[in-house]
C-alpha positions as CSV (number, residue, x, y, z in Angstrom):
1,M,-37.3,39.1,11.2
2,E,-37.1,42.5,9.6
3,T,-40.3,43.7,8.0
4,P,-39.8,44.0,4.3
5,E,-40.3,47.2,2.3
6,D,-43.1,47.5,-0.2
7,D,-40.9,45.9,-2.9
8,G,-40.5,42.9,-0.6
9,I,-36.7,43.1,-0.3
10,P,-35.5,42.9,3.3
11,K,-33.2,45.5,4.8
12,W,-29.5,44.4,5.0
13,H,-29.9,42.8,8.4
14,G,-32.7,40.7,7.1
15,F,-30.0,38.8,5.2
16,L,-27.8,38.1,8.2
17,V,-29.4,34.8,9.3
18,P,-30.0,33.6,5.7
19,L,-26.3,34.0,5.0
20,L,-25.4,32.0,8.1
21,Q,-27.9,29.3,7.2
22,V,-26.5,29.0,3.7
23,L,-23.0,28.4,5.1
24,S,-24.1,26.2,8.0
25,D,-23.2,23.1,6.1
26,G,-19.6,24.0,6.5
27,E,-18.9,24.5,2.8
28,A,-17.0,27.6,1.7
29,R,-18.6,29.6,-1.2
30,T,-17.8,32.4,-3.5
31,R,-19.5,35.8,-2.9
32,S,-21.7,35.4,-6.0
33,D,-22.9,32.0,-5.0
34,L,-23.4,33.1,-1.4
35,A,-25.5,36.1,-2.5
36,R,-27.6,34.0,-4.8
37,L,-28.3,31.3,-2.2
38,A,-29.1,33.9,0.4
39,M,-31.7,35.5,-1.9
40,D,-33.1,32.1,-2.6
41,A,-33.4,31.6,1.2
42,V,-35.6,34.7,1.6
43,G,-37.6,33.8,-1.4
44,L,-36.8,36.7,-3.7
45,S,-38.2,36.6,-7.1
46,E,-36.3,37.4,-10.3
47,E,-38.2,40.7,-10.4
48,Q,-37.1,41.6,-6.9
49,R,-33.5,40.7,-7.7
50,A,-33.6,43.0,-10.7
51,V,-34.9,46.1,-8.7
52,A,-32.3,48.8,-9.4
53,L,-31.2,51.8,-7.3
54,N,-30.9,55.3,-8.8
55,S,-27.1,54.6,-9.1
56,G,-27.8,51.6,-11.3
57,G,-26.8,48.9,-8.8
58,R,-29.1,46.1,-7.7
59,K,-30.8,46.8,-4.4
60,A,-30.9,43.2,-3.2
61,K,-27.3,42.5,-4.1
62,G,-26.1,45.6,-2.4
63,R,-28.0,44.7,0.8
64,V,-26.5,41.2,0.8
65,G,-23.1,42.7,0.4
66,W,-23.6,44.9,3.4
67,A,-24.8,42.0,5.4
68,I,-21.7,40.0,4.5
69,S,-19.5,42.9,5.5
70,H,-21.2,43.2,8.9
71,L,-20.9,39.5,9.5
72,I,-17.2,39.6,8.8
73,A,-16.9,42.5,11.3
74,A,-18.7,40.4,13.8
75,K,-16.2,37.5,13.0
76,A,-19.2,35.3,12.1
77,L,-17.7,34.8,8.6
78,T,-14.2,34.3,7.5
79,R,-12.3,34.2,4.2
80,P,-10.3,30.9,3.9
81,S,-9.1,32.4,0.7
82,S,-9.5,35.7,-1.1
83,A,-12.4,34.3,-3.2
84,L,-14.3,32.2,-0.6
85,Y,-16.4,32.8,2.5
86,A,-17.1,30.3,5.3
87,I,-18.9,30.4,8.6
88,T,-17.0,30.5,11.9
89,E,-17.8,29.0,15.3
90,A,-19.0,32.5,16.3
91,G,-21.3,32.5,13.3
92,K,-22.7,29.1,14.3
93,Q,-23.4,30.3,17.8
94,L,-25.3,33.3,16.4
95,L,-27.3,31.1,14.1
96,T,-28.2,28.9,17.1
97,Q,-29.1,32.0,19.2
98,F,-31.1,33.7,16.5
99,P,-32.5,31.0,14.2
100,D,-35.5,33.1,13.1
101,G,-33.6,36.3,12.3
102,M,-31.3,38.9,13.8
103,A,-32.1,42.6,14.2
104,Q,-29.5,45.2,13.9
105,A,-29.7,45.9,17.7
106,Q,-28.9,42.3,18.4
107,L,-25.8,42.3,16.1
108,K,-24.6,45.4,18.1
109,E,-24.5,43.2,21.2
110,V,-21.8,41.0,19.7
111,D,-18.4,41.8,21.3
112,A,-16.4,41.5,18.1
113,Y,-18.8,43.7,16.2
114,R,-18.8,46.4,18.9
115,E,-15.0,46.4,18.9
116,H,-15.0,46.7,15.1
117,R,-17.5,49.6,15.2
118,A,-15.4,51.3,17.9
119,A,-12.3,51.0,15.7
120,V,-14.1,52.4,12.7
121,R,-15.5,55.4,14.7
122,A,-12.1,56.1,16.2
123,A,-10.5,56.2,12.8
124,R,-12.8,59.0,11.7
125,K,-12.1,62.7,12.1
126,G,-8.7,62.2,13.7
127,G,-10.0,59.6,16.2
128,S,-12.9,61.6,17.6
129,A,-15.5,58.9,18.3
130,E,-18.1,61.5,19.4
131,I,-18.3,63.0,15.9
132,A,-19.3,59.6,14.3
133,R,-22.9,58.6,14.4
134,E,-24.4,55.2,13.6
135,E,-27.3,56.7,11.7
136,A,-27.8,60.1,10.2
137,D,-30.1,62.4,12.1
138,D,-33.4,62.9,10.3
139,D,-33.2,66.6,11.0
140,S,-29.7,67.1,9.6
141,D,-29.0,68.8,6.3
142,P,-29.3,66.3,3.3
143,T,-25.9,67.3,2.0
144,Q,-24.5,66.6,5.5
145,Q,-26.2,63.2,5.5
146,I,-24.5,62.4,2.2
147,E,-21.1,63.5,3.4
148,E,-21.5,61.6,6.7
149,G,-22.5,58.5,4.7
150,I,-19.4,58.8,2.5
151,E,-17.3,59.1,5.7
152,R,-18.8,55.9,7.1
153,I,-18.2,54.1,3.8
154,N,-14.6,55.3,3.7
155,A,-14.1,54.4,7.3
156,E,-15.3,50.9,6.7
157,L,-13.2,50.7,3.5
158,G,-10.1,52.0,5.4
159,F,-10.6,49.3,8.0
160,E,-10.7,46.6,5.3
161,L,-7.7,48.1,3.5
162,L,-5.6,47.9,6.7
163,T,-6.7,44.3,7.3
164,R,-5.7,43.3,3.7
165,L,-2.4,45.1,4.0
166,R,-1.6,43.5,7.3
167,E,-2.5,40.0,6.1
168,G,-0.6,40.3,2.9
169,H,3.0,39.5,2.1
170,P,5.6,42.1,3.1
171,D,6.7,42.4,-0.5
172,F,3.2,43.3,-1.5
173,F,3.0,46.0,1.1
174,E,6.3,47.5,-0.1
175,D,5.1,47.5,-3.7
176,A,1.8,49.1,-2.6
177,V,3.4,52.1,-0.9
178,V,5.7,52.7,-3.9
179,K,2.6,52.7,-6.1
180,L,0.9,55.1,-3.8
181,L,3.8,57.6,-3.9
182,L,3.9,57.4,-7.7
183,K,0.1,58.0,-7.8
184,M,0.6,61.1,-5.6
185,G,2.9,62.6,-8.2
186,Y,6.3,61.6,-7.0
187,G,8.6,60.1,-9.6
188,G,7.8,62.6,-12.3
189,A,5.9,62.1,-15.5
190,E,7.9,58.9,-16.2
191,Q,6.8,57.4,-12.8
192,R,10.3,56.4,-11.8
193,G,10.0,54.3,-8.6
194,R,10.7,50.8,-7.5
195,R,10.8,48.4,-4.6
196,I,14.3,47.4,-3.4
197,G,13.3,45.6,-0.3
198,G,14.8,42.2,0.6
199,S,18.1,40.9,1.9
200,G,20.8,43.4,1.5
201,D,18.4,46.3,1.0
202,G,20.5,48.5,3.3
203,G,17.5,49.4,5.5
204,V,15.3,50.9,2.8
205,D,12.4,49.3,0.9
206,G,11.8,51.6,-2.0
207,V,13.3,54.5,-4.0
208,I,11.6,57.2,-6.0
209,D,13.7,59.1,-8.6
210,Q,12.5,62.6,-8.9
211,D,14.6,63.4,-12.0
212,A,15.5,61.5,-15.2
213,L,19.1,60.8,-14.0
214,G,18.2,59.8,-10.5
215,L,20.1,62.7,-8.9
216,D,17.2,63.6,-6.6
217,R,15.9,60.6,-4.8
218,I,13.4,59.8,-2.0
219,Y,13.9,56.6,-0.1
220,V,11.0,54.7,1.5
221,Q,10.7,52.4,4.5
222,A,7.5,50.3,4.8
223,K,6.7,48.4,8.1
224,R,3.7,46.1,8.1
225,Y,2.8,46.0,11.8
226,A,-0.3,45.0,13.6
227,E,-2.4,47.5,15.5
228,G,-0.8,48.4,18.8
229,S,2.8,47.5,17.6
230,N,3.8,51.2,17.3
231,V,7.0,52.3,15.6
232,G,9.5,53.6,18.2
233,R,12.3,56.1,18.1
234,E,15.0,53.4,17.6
235,T,13.4,52.2,14.4
236,I,13.3,55.8,13.0
237,Q,17.0,56.2,14.1
238,A,17.9,53.1,12.1
239,F,16.0,54.5,9.0
240,V,17.9,57.8,9.3
241,G,21.2,55.8,9.5
242,A,20.2,53.9,6.4
243,L,19.5,57.2,4.6
244,H,23.0,58.4,5.5
245,G,24.4,55.2,4.2
246,V,23.1,55.9,0.7
247,G,23.9,59.6,0.9
248,A,20.2,60.7,1.1
249,T,18.6,63.4,3.1
250,R,14.9,62.7,2.5
251,G,12.8,59.7,3.4
252,V,9.3,58.5,3.9
253,F,8.5,56.0,6.6
254,I,5.1,54.3,6.2
255,T,3.5,51.8,8.6
256,T,0.2,50.0,9.1
257,S,0.3,50.9,12.8
258,A,1.3,54.2,14.5
259,F,4.3,56.1,15.8
260,T,5.3,56.7,19.4
261,S,5.7,60.3,20.5
262,G,9.5,59.6,20.8
263,A,9.6,58.6,17.1
264,K,7.7,61.7,16.0
265,Q,9.9,64.0,18.1
266,Y,13.1,62.4,16.7
267,A,11.9,62.7,13.1
268,E,11.3,66.4,13.6
269,S,14.6,67.0,15.3
270,V,17.1,65.5,12.8
271,P,18.5,67.5,9.8
272,S,17.2,64.9,7.4
273,R,13.6,65.5,6.1
274,I,11.6,62.4,7.4
275,I,7.9,62.1,6.7
276,L,6.0,59.7,8.9
277,I,2.8,58.2,7.5
278,D,0.7,56.1,10.0
279,A,-2.1,53.7,9.3
280,A,-4.9,56.3,9.4
281,R,-3.1,58.6,6.9
282,L,-2.0,55.7,4.8
283,V,-5.6,54.4,4.1
284,S,-6.8,58.0,3.6
285,L,-4.2,58.6,0.9
286,M,-4.9,55.2,-0.7
287,I,-8.6,56.1,-0.9
288,K,-7.9,59.6,-2.2
289,Y,-5.5,58.5,-4.9
290,R,-7.4,55.3,-5.7
291,V,-4.7,52.8,-4.8
292,G,-6.2,49.4,-3.9
293,V,-9.7,50.8,-4.4
294,Q,-11.9,51.6,-7.3
295,V,-14.9,53.9,-7.7
296,K,-18.1,51.8,-7.3
297,Q,-20.6,54.5,-8.1
298,S,-20.9,58.3,-8.2
299,Y,-23.6,60.7,-7.3
300,D,-24.3,64.3,-8.4
301,V,-25.7,66.8,-5.9
302,V,-27.6,69.5,-7.8
303,E,-28.9,72.9,-6.7
304,L,-31.2,75.5,-8.2
305,D,-29.5,77.5,-11.0
306,E,-30.5,81.1,-10.0
307,D,-29.1,82.5,-13.3
308,F,-31.6,80.4,-15.3
309,F,-34.5,82.3,-13.7
310,E,-33.1,85.8,-14.0
């Protein structure tokens, strides 16, 4: 079991086994109930639960939240619905294997967790896994540590965003990409954009009117594909054909997977202006323009004001 800090609150991995123990009865629970019961299991007092971080959040609640996220990554927990959490067979096996507590190093030995971490690392910095580090180097610049921490948080968030988008209904995904383009500034001040997907959509899922009369339009195609199901040249050709069918010359193709080299080459070679947005760029834009995410907390980094001392 992880040695607690001076305030008696375990690190996040100190909550891994208590969370599994709480759910071992097979009942699904809400996040708030799960967190409360996990804190009960480790014997946290009301004073300990009230310990606040500089950002204002509760330390214990935050650590339980991280533990839940890591258990989901290890496929030890599942969400039978958007509001509930339950233990999986993999979670039961971990509980049997580590009844007295699980260290971070032991969690890293779980195949599903390793695969998750590899996917998160590959999603950072254009897929360069070498740049990502599990923990910040003690000798690195503090500002760099903050930036790397934010990158790790965003990488985890991007992974969760993709999971939710892939699990959701196709109509929801089409609405989401239209909202994203509007948040990016397309559609003008009046935010003129809508989803038109469905039967008889003519091969396009959304349209953005760039002017009040709709004379200048951008058409959108949204494909909700699983990882590895890359969009090929034929699909982009069909989209270009759909654009010609409505007299358009500009379009945006967005997917939750990636594009083959043939698809990219074709998009660059046709007279129509086709913008391809793959999964990595999609979640980056959603985080940047706050679509499907919200600001949890903010930090100010300060430096010495030399003018004050002159």
